N, C-alpha and C positions, 0 to 999 in steps of 0.2 A: 820651370818647364811643365811641371805637373799642374800648376795653376792654369796655364794656358791651354793645356789639353782638356781639363775639366770645363773651362769656359767654352772651348770649341764644341764639346759634347752638348752642353746646354743650348748653345746656339743651334746646332743641328736638330736637337729634340724640339726646340721651339719652332723651327721651320716646318716640322712634320705636323704640328698642330695648327699653325697659323695659315699655312698655304691653302688647305681646303676651305677655310673660312673665307679667305680673300677670293678664291676662285668662285665660290658660291655667290659672294656679294657682287662680283663682277658679272656673273651670268644671270643674276636675278632680273634685271631689266629686259634681258633678251628672251626670257621665258614667256610663253603665251599667257596672257591674263584671261580671266574668265569674264563673261558678260556681266553687266550689272544685274542685280536680282530682278528688277522690274522688267528688264528686257527678256530675261530667261522665262519668266512667268507668262509674258505676252506670247512669246514664240511657242511655248508648250500649249497654250490655250487655243491659239488661232492659226498657227503655221505648220506645226509638225504633223497634222493629219495628211497634208499633201506633200510636204517636203521632208520626209523621213528617209531612212536608208532603203526601204522597200519601194516606196512610190517614186520619189525623186522627180516630181513634176517640174518641168522646165530645166532639168539637169541640176537642180539645187537640192542638196542634202544638208539640212540645218543641224542634224544630229551629229554628223561627223565634222562639220565646219567649226573649227575652234576660233576663238577671238584672239588673233595674233596681229595687231596693227603694225608690228615691225616688218612683217612680210607684205610687200606692196600688192601682190595679187590677192592676198587675204583681205587687206585693207579695202581695196577697190570692190571686192565682193560684198563686204559689209556696208559700204557706201551705197551700192546698188540696192541692197535690202532696205536700207533706210529710205532711199528715194522712192522706191516702189510703194512702201507703206505710207509715207507721208503724202504722196500724190494721190492716194486712194485706189491705186491699182491692185493692191493686195491688202487684205484678203479679197478674193473676187466678189463681185456683186451677188452671185448666186449663193454664196456661203454666208454664215452668220457674221454680221459686221460687229466689230468691237464698239464699245461706247466711246464717246468723244474724249472723256477724261482718260480712259485707258489707252486710247490711241496717242493722245498727247504725252502721257507719261512715258510710253515706249519710245516715241521719237525723241523726246527730250533726253532720256537717259542714254540712248544709243548715240545721239548727236553729241552729247557732252563727252562720252567716252572716245568717240572718233576725233573730235576737235582737240581734246587733250593729248591724244596719241600723235596727231599731226603737229601740234605745237612742240611736243617733245622731240619729234623727228627734225623739225625745222631748227630748233635750238641746237641740236647735235650736229646736223649736216649743213645747215644754212639753206638759203632759198634756191640757190643754183647748184647744179651738179657739175662735176669736173668733166671736161670734154677735151678731145684732142684738137689741135689747130689744123685747119685745112692747109693746103699747099700755099695759097696766096697769103694767109695770115702768118704762116711760118716764115715765108720769105720776108715779109714786112717786119716781123719781130727780129729776125737776124740782121736786117738792114739797120734797124733802129739801134741795136746793140753794138754793131760794128761800125 
């Protein structure tokens, strides 16, 4: 009986230490990742003059916009940033333009981060999302089953 009680105490003590480690490991992929270093440097040099907390041109504040591709709104915002820069719309023509190599390095690093996040999401969720059947589909499904 005493042996079983000691064993139970060890098990409870082990749960106290193991549970936080498991919770952190499970939450780690959900935490927002930081941008790649090349992308951060490019943004600081060419974008933050107009898109910081004070100025917010176009309603975009890149200083407070975290890189969290698990959030669909955040992901689409970063895709928009990537598209505007790669199409040559940003930085504007009136501002100092980045060198071609610098521009390519930024778009490549941001693109690879976005693509890997999208692949991770697709592997986890699949290509389609769940949806409810409409009335017609529901009737046909019931008819097929019964």
